[in-house]
N, C-alpha and C positions, 0 to 999 in steps of 0.2 A: 681577867687574865685569859690569854689565848694560848693555843697549841698549833705550831705549825706541824701538820701531820705528815709532811713530805718534803724533805729538802735533801740536797747532796752536798754536804759540808766537806767531803773528801776531795771534791773537784778542784782542780789547780786554780780556778778563779778566786777561791778563798784563802789559798795558802798564804799569802803576804800578810793577812790581817784576820786571821780566825778568831782570836780572842776578841777582837774589836767587834767583829760581826756578831758574836754571841752576846757581848755586852749591849750593843744596840738592840738586839732583840728583847733583852731583859728590860731595857729602858722603855720600850715600845709596849711592854705589857705581855710579851710572849714568855710563858712560864715554862714551856717544854718544847723540844724539837725532835723530831724523828729523822735521822739521817739514814738514807736507803742505800742498801747494797745493789749493785748491778752486775758484778762479776765476782767470782770466787777469788781471782787473782788480786782484786783490789780490796778485798774483804778486810785484810789486817789493818788497813789504813782507816777503814770505816769504823772498825772496832776501837782502834787507838783513840779516835776523836770521841766516840761515846764514852770511853773510859775517863777521858780528860775533864769532861764537864758533868756536874751532877743533873743539869737540865737537858742532857741530850741521852737518847737511847738510839738503837740502831735495829736494822733487819739485815738478814742475810739472804742472797738469791742471785738469780741470773736473769737479767733483762732479756726480753725476747729478741732484741737486736743482737745479742751475744749467744744465741741458742745453738747456732752452728759450731761455735768455738767451745762453749762449755755446756751445751744443752744436755750432755750425757751425765750431769751431775747426779751422783747417787743420793737417795733419800737419806741414807745413813750419814753422809757428809753434812747435809743440812741439819739433821737432828743433833750430830755432834756439836756444830757451832751454836745451836739453839740452847744448849745447856748453860751458856754464859749469861750471867745475870743481866747484862746490858742488852742482850738480843731478845727482842720482844715480838718478833714476827718474821715472816718469809717474804722474799721479794725484793725488788719488784720483779714480777713475772707476768705473763699473759701472752696476748696476741696482737701483732702490728702487721696488718695486711696493707698498710699504706706504703711503708718504706720496704717491707719485705727483705730486711738486711739478713734474715735467716729463713730458710725453708719452712714453709707452714707446718710440715710434719714435725719437724724438730721443735718448733715453737709449742706445738701441742703436747709433745712428749714432756718437755721441760715444764710447761705449766701444770700438767697432771702430777708431775713428781713433787712439785711445790705444795699442791694441794693435799697430796698424801701425807706430807710431812705437817701440814697444818691439822689435818685431821687426827693425826696420831698425838700431836702435843697439846691440841686446844688453843695454839697460838694462831692469830689471824694471818691471812695472806694478802698481800699488797698487789692489786691487779692493774696492769696496764692493758687498755683496750683501745685500738684505734683501727677504724674501717673494717671492723670485725664483729659486728653487733650480733648477727644471728649465730655465727660460729661460737662466740663468747657465751652467749645466753645458753645454747645447747650444751657446751662443756659444763658450765656450771650446774645446770639442772642434772645432767648425767652424773656429775660427781657427788652432788648433794644426795642423790638417790642411793649412793653407795654408802653413805655415813656423813653426818653433819659435820660442817667446818665453818669457821668464821672468816670474814675478810671485808675488804672494801675496794670499790672501783675508784682509783685515784685519778685526779686531774680530769674529772668527767667532762666530756664533750660529745658523748654519744647521743643516740636517739631516745625517745620517751619509752620505746618498747623495751630496750634493755634496762633502763632505769626501772621500770616496773617489774620486770622479772627478777631483777637483782634484789629489789626491796621485798618481793614476795619470798625470796629464799633466805631472807634475814640478813642480807648484807647491807654495807654502809656505803655512802657516796661522799667523796671528798671533792671540794670545789677549789679551783685555783683562779689565778688572776685572769684566765680566759673569760670568765663571765663578765669582766669589766670592759672587754674589747668591744668595738663597734661591730655591728652586724651579728650580735649573738642573741637576738630576740627569742629565737626558738629555745636556745639553751636556758634563758632565763625563765621562760614559760615553764620549762620542766622543773626548774628549781623551786618555783612557787608552789608546786604540787607535792614536794618532798615532805615526808613526815619529819618533824623537828627532831625526833630521837634517832635518826640515821644519817645526819649531816655532820661532815667535818670540813675544815678549811685547811688550805695548804698554800705553799708558795711554788713547789717544784724548782726552787732556786738551785742554780743560778739562772734558770730559764723563766720566760713568761711574767716578767715584772708587770704588775697591774697598772692600769691608769690610775693615777697621773704620772706614773714613773715608767711607762712604756718605753722600751729602748734601752733601759739602763740594766746593769747586772742586778738580778733579783736577790734578795736575801730575806732571812726569816722575818725581820722587823716589818717588811713590807706586807705581811699577811693582814695587817690591820685594814688596809684598803679593800681587800677582797671581803673580809668580814663585814665591813660596813655596808657593802652592797647586799651581801647575803642577808643581813638583818632586815634591810629594806624589802627584799623580795619576800622574805618569810613573815613579814609584819611583826618583827621583834625589835625591841630596843637593843643597842649595840651591847650593853651589859648582859642582857638576857642572852643574846646570841653567843657571846663569849662563854658565858657560864655553861649554855646547853652544849656547845661543840666541845668544849673541854670535858665536860661530863661524859659525852659520847665517845671521845678518844680514850679516856681512861677506863671506860667500860670494855671497849673493844680491845685495847691493848693493856689488859689488866696487869701485865708483868712490869709494865712501866711505872716509875714511881713519880709522883707529882713533886714538883720544886717546892720546898717550903716557903 
């Protein structure tokens, strides 16, 4: 049984057939899905979906793209939402210096606020990092020095140095369909060196459908294709990879309840 550790089930692409999407995930062997908050304005919809399905939990947070609009979110607001049984982490948050849809300073402020909430509650923070490897590593190390917190780098496509520094801090790394794409040899080499107890798999649905479904709308059931390649890269059977990544997910997101 697999876990899709990062999807966006509240996005409009899923609205016409959300029940069918969840059913297809179950049929494919996906026991749990984590649907991710990207703005506080949309969070009620995220929570409603998590409440509707036993196999879905959620996070609350502000994506770095939205930091200019919602970056001033108060730590107490995040903490208040996190009291709900279905909210198992914070984010996604982080740094995106590729698109820079929000000012870097605002991204930094928002990111650090999410980490504060993670530190206070013990819940993990879901981290988005794009074209910001050195800044990301520095913030993570600075914040960890203030007090321990847990989290993961989601949809990992960064460099080996950031992977190493994140692992050294006790963080996890989640892999998406990107690793199945052409011209990702460098990323696959990084994956081969990851410790098995720090790896998760995800779809980032509705984005980044893996090969052989590249170009389609992604959905949680498709995580099986990413998991198959990750198993090969880590020299594990598919069953062992599924068991290990599920164990890792529920260790990190300890508040999430496995589906019976």
